[in-house]
C-alpha positions as CSV (number, residue, x, y, z in Angstrom):
1,X,-7.8,49.8,89.8
2,X,-11.1,49.9,91.7
3,X,-13.4,52.7,90.6
4,X,-15.9,54.6,92.8
5,X,-18.1,56.8,90.7
6,X,-16.8,59.2,88.0
7,X,-14.0,60.9,89.8
8,X,-12.9,58.6,92.6
9,X,-10.6,55.6,92.4
10,X,-8.7,53.3,94.7
11,X,-5.6,51.4,93.5
12,X,-3.9,48.5,95.3
13,X,-0.6,46.7,94.8
14,X,0.6,43.4,96.2
15,X,4.0,42.9,97.8
16,X,5.8,40.5,100.0
17,X,4.8,40.9,102.8
18,X,1.4,41.9,101.6
19,X,0.5,45.6,101.8
20,X,-1.8,48.0,99.9
21,X,-1.7,51.4,98.4
22,X,-4.9,53.4,98.4
23,X,-6.0,57.0,98.1
24,X,-7.6,58.9,101.0
25,X,-9.8,62.0,100.9
26,X,-9.1,63.7,104.2
27,X,-7.5,63.2,107.6
28,X,-10.8,62.2,109.1
29,X,-12.1,58.8,109.9
30,X,-10.6,55.3,109.7
31,X,-9.2,55.6,106.2
32,X,-6.6,58.2,107.2
33,X,-6.2,57.9,111.0
34,X,-5.7,54.1,111.3
35,X,-2.9,53.8,108.8
36,X,-0.8,56.3,110.7
37,X,-1.2,54.2,113.8
38,X,-0.4,51.1,111.9
39,X,2.7,52.7,110.5
40,X,4.0,53.5,114.0
41,X,3.3,49.9,115.1
42,X,4.9,48.4,112.0
43,X,1.8,46.2,111.3
44,X,1.0,44.5,108.0
45,X,-2.5,43.4,107.1
46,X,-3.1,39.8,105.9
47,X,-4.9,39.5,102.6
48,X,-8.4,39.1,104.1
49,X,-8.2,42.1,106.3
50,X,-6.7,44.2,103.6
51,X,-9.7,43.4,101.3
52,X,-12.0,44.2,104.1
53,X,-10.3,47.5,104.6
54,X,-10.8,48.2,100.9
55,X,-14.5,47.5,101.2
56,X,-14.7,49.9,104.1
57,X,-12.9,52.6,102.1
58,X,-15.2,52.1,99.2
59,X,-18.3,52.3,101.4
60,X,-16.9,55.4,103.3
61,X,-16.6,57.4,100.0
62,X,-13.4,59.0,101.2
63,X,-11.1,59.0,98.2
64,X,-8.7,61.6,96.7
65,X,-5.4,61.7,94.6
66,X,-3.2,61.5,97.7
67,X,-1.7,58.1,98.0
68,X,-0.8,56.3,101.2
69,X,0.7,52.8,101.6
70,X,0.3,50.5,104.5
71,X,3.7,49.9,106.1
72,X,6.2,47.1,105.8
73,X,7.9,45.5,108.8
74,X,10.9,47.8,109.0
75,X,12.4,45.8,111.9
76,X,13.3,42.9,109.5
77,X,17.0,43.5,108.8
78,X,17.2,41.3,105.7
79,X,14.1,43.0,104.3
80,X,15.7,46.5,105.0
81,X,19.0,45.5,103.4
82,X,17.3,44.2,100.3
83,X,15.5,47.5,99.9
84,X,18.6,49.5,100.5
85,X,20.4,47.6,97.8
86,X,17.5,48.0,95.4
87,X,17.6,51.8,96.1
88,X,21.2,51.9,95.0
89,X,20.2,50.5,91.6
90,X,22.8,47.6,91.1
91,X,21.6,47.2,87.5
92,X,23.1,50.7,86.8
93,X,26.5,49.6,88.0
94,X,27.3,48.0,84.6
95,X,28.2,51.5,83.4
96,X,31.0,51.6,85.9
97,X,32.9,48.9,84.1
98,X,34.3,51.7,82.0
99,X,36.6,52.3,84.9
100,X,38.7,49.3,83.8
101,X,39.5,50.9,80.4
102,X,42.8,52.4,81.5
103,X,43.9,49.2,83.2
104,X,43.1,47.0,80.2
105,X,44.3,49.3,77.4
106,X,47.5,50.2,79.3
107,X,48.2,46.4,79.4
108,X,48.3,46.3,83.3
109,X,45.4,43.9,83.7
110,X,47.7,41.1,85.0
111,X,49.7,43.5,87.2
112,X,48.3,42.5,90.6
113,X,48.8,45.9,92.4
114,X,47.2,47.9,89.6
115,X,44.4,45.5,89.1
116,X,43.5,45.6,92.9
117,X,43.6,49.4,93.0
118,X,41.3,49.7,90.0
119,X,39.0,46.9,91.4
120,X,38.8,48.9,94.6
121,X,38.0,52.1,92.6
122,X,35.2,50.2,90.8
123,X,33.7,49.0,94.0
124,X,33.9,52.5,95.6
125,X,32.4,54.2,92.5
126,X,29.5,51.7,92.6
127,X,28.9,52.9,96.2
128,X,29.1,56.5,95.1
129,X,26.7,56.0,92.2
130,X,24.4,54.1,94.6
131,X,24.6,57.1,97.0
132,X,23.5,59.5,94.2
133,X,20.4,57.3,93.5
134,X,19.6,57.1,97.2
135,X,19.8,60.9,97.7
136,X,17.8,61.5,94.5
137,X,15.0,59.2,95.8
138,X,15.0,61.1,99.1
139,X,14.7,64.5,97.4
140,X,12.1,63.4,94.9
141,X,10.0,61.4,97.4
142,X,6.8,63.3,96.9
143,X,7.0,63.4,93.1
144,X,8.0,59.7,92.9
145,X,4.9,58.7,94.8
146,X,2.7,60.1,92.0
147,X,4.8,58.6,89.2
148,X,3.4,55.5,87.6
149,X,6.7,53.7,87.6
150,X,8.8,55.4,90.3
151,X,6.1,54.9,92.9
152,X,7.3,51.3,93.2
153,X,10.8,52.2,94.3
154,X,11.5,51.3,98.0
155,X,11.4,54.7,99.5
156,X,8.4,56.0,97.5
157,X,6.4,52.8,98.0
158,X,7.0,52.8,101.8
159,X,9.1,49.6,101.8
160,X,12.0,51.6,103.1
161,X,11.4,54.3,105.6
162,X,12.6,57.8,105.0
163,X,14.5,57.9,108.3
164,X,16.4,54.7,107.4
165,X,17.2,56.0,103.9
166,X,18.6,59.3,105.3
167,X,20.8,57.6,107.9
168,X,22.0,55.1,105.3
169,X,22.9,58.0,102.8
170,X,24.9,59.8,105.5
171,X,26.8,56.7,106.6
172,X,27.4,55.6,102.9
173,X,28.8,59.1,102.0
174,X,31.2,59.0,105.0
175,X,32.5,55.6,104.1
176,X,32.6,56.0,100.3
177,X,34.3,59.4,100.2
178,X,36.7,58.6,103.0
179,X,37.8,55.4,101.3
180,X,38.0,57.2,97.9
181,X,40.4,59.8,99.2
182,X,42.5,57.1,101.0
183,X,42.8,55.3,97.6
184,X,43.8,58.5,95.7
185,X,43.1,62.2,96.3
186,X,42.4,62.5,92.6
187,X,39.9,59.7,92.7
188,X,38.3,61.3,95.7
189,X,37.8,64.6,93.9
190,X,36.4,62.7,90.9
191,X,33.9,61.0,93.1
192,X,32.7,64.2,94.7
193,X,32.5,65.9,91.2
194,X,30.5,63.0,89.9
195,X,28.1,63.1,92.8
196,X,27.5,66.8,92.5
197,X,27.0,66.5,88.8
198,X,24.5,63.7,89.0
199,X,22.5,65.4,91.7
200,X,22.4,68.6,89.6
201,X,21.4,66.4,86.7
202,X,18.5,64.8,88.6
203,X,17.3,68.2,89.9
204,X,17.8,70.6,87.0
205,X,20.0,69.5,84.1
206,X,17.9,66.5,82.9
207,X,15.2,69.0,81.9
208,X,17.4,70.9,79.5
209,X,17.5,69.6,75.9
210,X,21.0,68.4,74.7
211,X,22.5,69.2,78.2
212,X,20.7,66.1,79.6
213,X,22.6,63.8,77.2
214,X,25.9,65.7,77.4
215,X,25.9,65.3,81.2
216,X,25.6,61.6,80.7
217,X,28.6,61.6,78.4
218,X,30.6,63.6,81.0
219,X,29.7,61.0,83.6
220,X,31.2,58.3,81.5
221,X,34.4,60.4,81.0
222,X,34.7,60.9,84.7
223,X,34.5,57.1,85.1
224,X,37.4,56.7,82.6
225,X,39.4,59.4,84.5
226,X,38.6,57.6,87.8
227,X,40.1,54.4,86.5
228,X,43.4,56.0,85.4
229,X,43.7,58.2,88.5
230,X,44.5,55.3,90.8
231,X,47.3,53.8,88.7
232,X,50.4,55.0,86.8
233,X,49.4,54.9,83.2
234,X,52.2,54.8,80.6
235,X,50.1,54.3,77.4
236,X,46.5,55.4,77.0
237,X,45.4,56.7,73.6
238,X,43.5,60.0,73.7
239,X,41.2,58.5,71.1
240,X,39.7,56.5,73.8
241,X,38.4,59.6,75.6
242,X,36.7,60.8,72.4
243,X,35.3,57.3,71.8
244,X,33.9,57.1,75.3
245,X,32.2,60.5,74.9
246,X,30.8,59.7,71.5
247,X,29.5,56.3,72.6
248,X,27.8,57.8,75.6
249,X,26.1,60.4,73.4
250,X,25.0,57.7,71.0
251,X,23.5,55.7,73.8
252,X,21.8,58.7,75.3
253,X,20.3,59.9,72.1
254,X,19.2,56.3,71.4
255,X,17.4,56.1,74.6
256,X,15.6,59.4,73.9
257,X,14.7,58.1,70.5
258,X,13.2,54.9,71.9
259,X,11.2,56.9,74.5
260,X,9.9,59.3,71.9
261,X,9.0,56.7,69.4
262,X,7.1,54.6,72.0
263,X,5.3,57.3,73.9
264,X,4.6,59.5,70.9
265,X,2.2,62.4,72.0
266,X,2.5,61.7,75.7
267,X,6.3,61.7,75.8
268,X,6.4,65.1,77.5
269,X,4.4,63.8,80.4
270,X,6.8,60.9,80.9
271,X,9.9,63.1,80.6
272,X,9.6,66.9,80.1
273,X,12.8,67.2,78.1
274,X,11.3,65.0,75.4
275,X,9.2,68.0,74.3
276,X,12.4,69.5,72.8
277,X,13.2,66.5,70.7
278,X,11.7,65.0,67.6
279,X,12.1,61.7,65.8
280,X,13.7,63.3,62.7
281,X,16.1,65.3,64.8
282,X,17.2,62.4,66.9
283,X,17.6,60.3,63.8
284,X,20.1,62.9,62.5
285,X,21.9,63.0,65.9
286,X,22.2,59.2,65.8
287,X,23.5,59.2,62.3
288,X,26.2,61.7,63.2
289,X,27.2,59.8,66.3
290,X,27.2,56.5,64.4
291,X,29.6,57.8,61.8
292,X,31.8,59.6,64.4
293,X,32.1,56.4,66.5
294,X,33.1,54.2,63.6
295,X,35.7,56.7,62.3
296,X,37.1,57.4,65.7
297,X,37.4,53.7,66.5
298,X,39.2,53.0,63.3
299,X,41.6,55.9,63.9
300,X,42.2,54.6,67.4
301,X,42.9,51.1,66.1
302,X,45.9,52.3,64.2
303,X,47.5,53.6,67.5
304,X,46.1,51.1,69.9
305,X,49.2,48.9,70.4
306,X,51.9,50.2,72.8
307,X,54.6,48.9,70.5
308,X,53.6,51.2,67.7
309,X,51.3,51.4,64.7
310,X,49.8,48.0,63.8
311,X,46.9,46.7,61.8
312,X,45.9,43.9,64.2
313,X,43.4,46.0,66.2
314,X,41.5,46.6,62.9
315,X,40.4,43.0,63.2
316,X,38.1,44.0,66.1
317,X,36.1,46.5,64.0
318,X,33.5,44.0,62.8
319,X,32.4,43.4,66.4
320,X,32.1,47.2,66.9
321,X,30.1,47.6,63.7
322,X,27.8,44.8,64.7
323,X,27.3,46.1,68.2
324,X,26.4,49.6,67.0
325,X,24.1,48.4,64.3
326,X,22.4,45.9,66.7
327,X,21.7,48.7,69.2
328,X,20.3,50.8,66.4
329,X,18.0,48.0,65.4
330,X,16.8,47.5,69.0
331,X,15.8,51.1,69.6
332,X,14.1,51.2,66.2
333,X,12.0,48.1,66.7
334,X,11.7,47.6,70.5
335,X,8.4,48.2,72.2
336,X,10.0,49.3,75.4
337,X,12.0,52.3,76.6
338,X,14.7,50.2,78.1
339,X,17.9,51.9,79.3
340,X,21.2,51.0,77.5
341,X,22.3,48.9,80.5
342,X,19.0,47.0,80.4
343,X,19.4,46.3,76.7
344,X,23.0,45.0,77.4
345,X,21.7,42.7,80.1
346,X,18.9,41.3,78.0
347,X,20.0,41.1,74.3
348,X,22.1,38.0,73.7
349,X,23.4,38.9,70.2
350,X,24.7,42.2,71.6
351,X,26.3,40.4,74.6
352,X,28.0,38.0,72.2
353,X,29.4,40.8,70.1
354,X,30.8,42.5,73.2
355,X,32.3,39.3,74.5
356,X,34.0,38.5,71.2
357,X,35.3,42.1,71.0
358,X,36.8,41.7,74.5
359,X,38.4,38.4,73.7
360,X,39.9,39.8,70.4
361,X,41.3,42.9,72.2
362,X,42.8,40.8,75.0
363,X,44.5,38.6,72.5
364,X,45.9,41.5,70.5
365,X,47.1,43.5,73.4
366,X,48.4,40.8,75.7
367,X,49.9,38.2,73.3
């Protein structure tokens, strides 16, 4: 951050290709007029010229809290595709793996027709979830530009033009929803319901205490329903629906706890809904969810096998216990506000517990 006096500052960020973000005071002069021309021409400053521009801005004393970023070369197809994919948040797609629950627990994983239909549903749901993120970034463009973290997203940072993002969202919605209805009309309705719910969450529901986490749980339940809507399910325990909802609530409250513990007094500035939560309250929620998950899973394990009550699924409970306790440890001791999917992608002990649980479940159900 470059400071100019007591109330003026200029910030800059480095990207590939190189560009800069700075703050302009008015629409007069070189600092505001030239960047608009450069944007239309699709130019990018080399490092030396960019630093020279900064010196000019510093000397011109034209600074305010309105950010502007020098443009990226939008004509580069590979660059644009990379930013479109980043806007769709592929890291978040790990949550869509829940779609395979019906296929796996109904013992149809090795039935080619069913597996292909669920795989297609997973792919389409990833497109739908990516669509919701893209639309959300378009709607929140102005707010994201002033956010310390969201300002680096492709649309907010200027790496992806608003026009390209809108065209992409329209085309993606046509392709994803059309394909979803072709696969199954029930699946198509679930996709539309999920999209509307997530857009409502991004705009309004995420600011309402408890509702914010419950909407996340509903999103996971919709994923489970999406998976079983495209195949004929003969055996799927109702306990799995309860378990999915409880686990989603647990992860949601855990994320709120990590944010509140790390941000402390400034938590409300990061996420408004955090003003309604407190560390003791979230600890109580987590304890209730923890006990509920473990009890529900044990009840499910008695009726998990299609051939009738069996104790073999009880052998998987140690992996579930370890995974839950490990996540509790991470949110209590981590110095970041990582999302559950980021924790899953980074923590090796948790990954090992999940892998061992999957192997044990497959052996019990399919052998």
